[in-house]
N, C-alpha and C positions, 0 to 999 in steps of 0.2 A: 643624279647622287643614287638615284633607286638601285641601277644595274648594283650596284655594290652594296646590297643588302639582300638581294633574290638568292629563295632558296633553289636549289637546283636538285636533282638524285643525286649530285657526289657530294654536293654543301649540303647534307640533310641533316637540317637544326634542328629539323621537330624530331626526328628521334629523343623516345622520351629522356636516354639516358642523356644526351646532349643537350636537352633542355635543364634537368636538373642542376647538372655540372656548371652550367652558364651561372643560372643563378646563383648559386654556392659562392662561384668567382668573383658574382659582383655584389653580394652580402655587404655591408656595410660602407663600401665605397662610395666617397664622396660623388666623383666626378666619371667622366668617360678614360679621363686617361687613366685614374688608378683602376677602371674593368679592365681597360689593354692592359696594362702590366700584369696583371695577376694570370688573364688569359695566356697572356706569351710567357711567364713566366713557368705558368703547368705545362705547355706542350715542349717547351724547351727543355725541361728536367725531367718531366716527368712519363713523358713519352720516347724510346728507344730510336737511337736514330739507327737504320738499318743497317748502313753500312757499318757501323762502327760495329754496333753486336752480331752482324752477320747472321741476320733470322731469318730462318729459311720462308719465312712467306711475306708476301708483297702486298699491303694497302693502299686502297686508293681515296674509298668513301670516308667521310669524315665518322660514320659512325664504325666501321672497321678498322679507322687507326684507333680510336677509342678503347674499343672493344679486345685489341690485342696488342693497344699500348705499345705500337713501335709503326712506325713510318720511315721513307726517305723522306730529304727534306720536302719533296714536291708533297707528300700526302701530311708532312707535318704541317704543313702551311695552309692544306686546305680543311684542317681539324682546326686548326687557330683562325680563319675565316668562319667556319662554321659558327664557333662559340663566338665571335667577335657581334656577327648580325644575328643572333640566337639576342643578343644583346642589345641591338638596334644603332651598330656600330659601323658604319661603312668598313668595307674591307676589299682590298683588291690586291690580285696577286704579280708578281712581278719576278724578272728573271735577269740573272747573270750567266753570262758563258764562259766558264773557270778551265783549267786547267786539270784533268782528273788523274796527274802521273800518279797519286797516292794507289790508286789502280792499277793503273798500266800505262808508263814512258808513254808519253806523245798525244793521251787521249786527250779531247775536249768535250764537254758535255755542258747542261744546263743544271744551274744550279735556282731551284724554287725558293722564294721568299715572299713576303706580305709588305703593304704597305696601308697604314690605318690612319680613315681620318681624322684628326680629333680638332676639338671644339676648338681648343685654344691654340693650336699649333701647325693646323692643316693636315696634307698628305706626311705621314711618318715612318720609314723602312722601317723592319725588323726583322730578323734571322733566329727562325725559332729550330733550328737544326739540328740543338742542342749541343754545350761548350763540352770541348777536351784539350788537350795538351796541344797549346797555340790555336784557339780557339776560343772567345771570349766574347761572346756576342750578347748586347745588354739594352734594357730598355731605360732611356734614358735624354727624352724630349728636352729642346728640340736638338740635342746633336746624336746623331748617329753612330750605334757601334755596330754594324753588321759582325758576320764570320770571318770574312774574309775581304781583305786589303785587294785592290783589284793588281795585278802583276800586266808583264808587257802581253800583249795579244788577247787578253781578256777585257770583254767591256759588259755593262748594264743594257741590257734590252731598255728600250725607252717611254714604253708604254705602260699602261696601267690596265690589265684584264679584269675583269668582272668573272669570267670564268679561266680555271685552268686551260694550257694548250692542249690543244688537240694529241701532237707528238708527243705530251710529258702523260694524257690517259693514257692513248695506246699501247705506250711503252708498258705501263704499271699495269697494265689488264694482261698483257702478252709474255713476260718476262716473275715467274713465279721465284723467287729466292734469291741472294744473293750472289750466286755464281750466275743465275741468269741473267741479273739486274745488269751486274759490274762490264757483261759485253755487249750490251744494248741501253746504254744508258740516252737520254734524248737530246739531240741535239741539234744545234742549225749547220746544213753541211750547204757545201758548194758544187757545183757542175762545173765539171773542167770536162771538157772534148776537145781535140784538133781543130772542131770547129766553133767552138764557143763556150764562153765561161760566164757563169752567174753566180753572184757573189752576192752578200750581206755587208752593207757598211754604217755601223753600228751608229759612229758620229752625226753621216746626214740622215740615218731612219732611210735608207735608201738601197732598191734592189737595181746593182748594175749589171746589164748584160752585154756583154763585149763579143763581138763578133770578129772572127778570125780568116775566116776565107769562107766563100761561097761552097753552098749547101740546100739541100732540097730535102722534100720529105722529112722520116724520121731525124737525122741529122739537126733538121731546120724546127721542126713543132717541139721533140724533146724537152728542148733546153727551155724553149719558154711554159709548155707544160710543169715543167720543174721549178720555173722562177713564179708561177701562179700558186703552187704550196708554200714557196718560201715565202711571199705575200701575206700571205693566210693567215703563218705560223708567226711572221715579225708584226704584222698591221703596219708594214713600212710604207709611208705616204709620197715618197716619191721613187720616181722608176728613169733608169738614167739607160739606154742605148748608145752603145758605142758603134760607130760607122766610119771611125776611121778606115777600116778596112774593107768598107760597105760594100752591097754586090746588088745585081738585080732579084729581086726574089722571083721564084717559079707561080706563074699563075696560080695555081692550085695551092702552094700554100700563100700566096696573097691572099685567096679569098679563104680560107681557114682563119687568115687572124679578122681579118674583117669580121668574119661568121662567127666564131668562135672565142679567139683569145681577147680581144677588144671587148668585146661584149661581157666579157668574165671581169677586166681589168674595169672597165666601168663600176660594175659592181663591188670592187673591192675598196679596200685604205686606201689607193692611189689617189694624190690629190693632183699632183705635180708629174709629167713629164718631160726629159731634158733630152733631146739630140746631140751626140757630140758628132762633127763633121766640118771636114775641112771647106774653108771658103771657097779653094779651087775645088771640090771633089766633084765629079762629073753626075753624081746621086742628089746634089745641092736644090734642085729643083724638085725634084720627087721628096723628098726630105720637107724642102718647105710646104709641098698641096698636103702631106698627110698633118702637118704639123696645124695646118690651117682648119683640118676638119677636125681635128681631136681638142681643136680651141670650144670645141660645145659642150665638153667634158671636164678636162682640166685647164689648168694652168698648164701653158708650152713656152718651151724656149729652146732654140737654137747655140749652142756654143763650140768653142773651137778645144778646149781643155775642160779635163774634169774636175780639176779644183774652181771651173768658173761654172760649176753645175749648180749649188746652191747659191 
């Protein structure tokens, strides 16, 4: 639980103004739920949502959000975490992938919110992005009342993060003001080429790497390098390789796989590896040898269908 209480350069709750505000919001409260509600309502109602107000500044550190009284959903979540952690209440970051069609038709992006650990209720998600017409987020544990209900092709990322996602912070640091941000919202992108497709499966918390045809060199390594970035972003626990259209690896690529990709995967959040392979595939024996070697580090399965992967 300590990681959800720590101070960082971004969740900088030792800032004197944040400390004073945190104390003021906790004054006369009888329990952690009352403190959490006061902090939530303050950030929801007193800090402008930069998208709603089309602000020309992009904030990300908690102290900046409070100083300028504005922030995108990601930044408001950072300030809320700072206020709660300053009061000794464990607070996590969590994310949804939502349609951003209000900014651009067909666009999807990550949406930032928080989970608060309350002694009476356990982890409880709240969304302090700011209410407006059609948005009515509330603090009413144990019932969750977030800003948005998930629609088709939208999903929750299943993890509670102790720090904001790197992809989120990079976007907030790089793009200043409304016009720049709406063109560069952080998102979980998919990789797709004529050789390979890499995607995140939220329900399975899995990275799916689907090979399409023989490739080597850049065409082989690029999707796997992208997959490592996707693992780091999502903290996925399951790796699925679809070798239905499998092929023999180039020896140099195999060496790179063993010396670079696999060691990095071992150090990642991946706990289970699944190979999708037909029982009569000429690669079956090779995959079985690979699977046996990987069992030292992961739970490993061989299946014939994606539906059997979990």
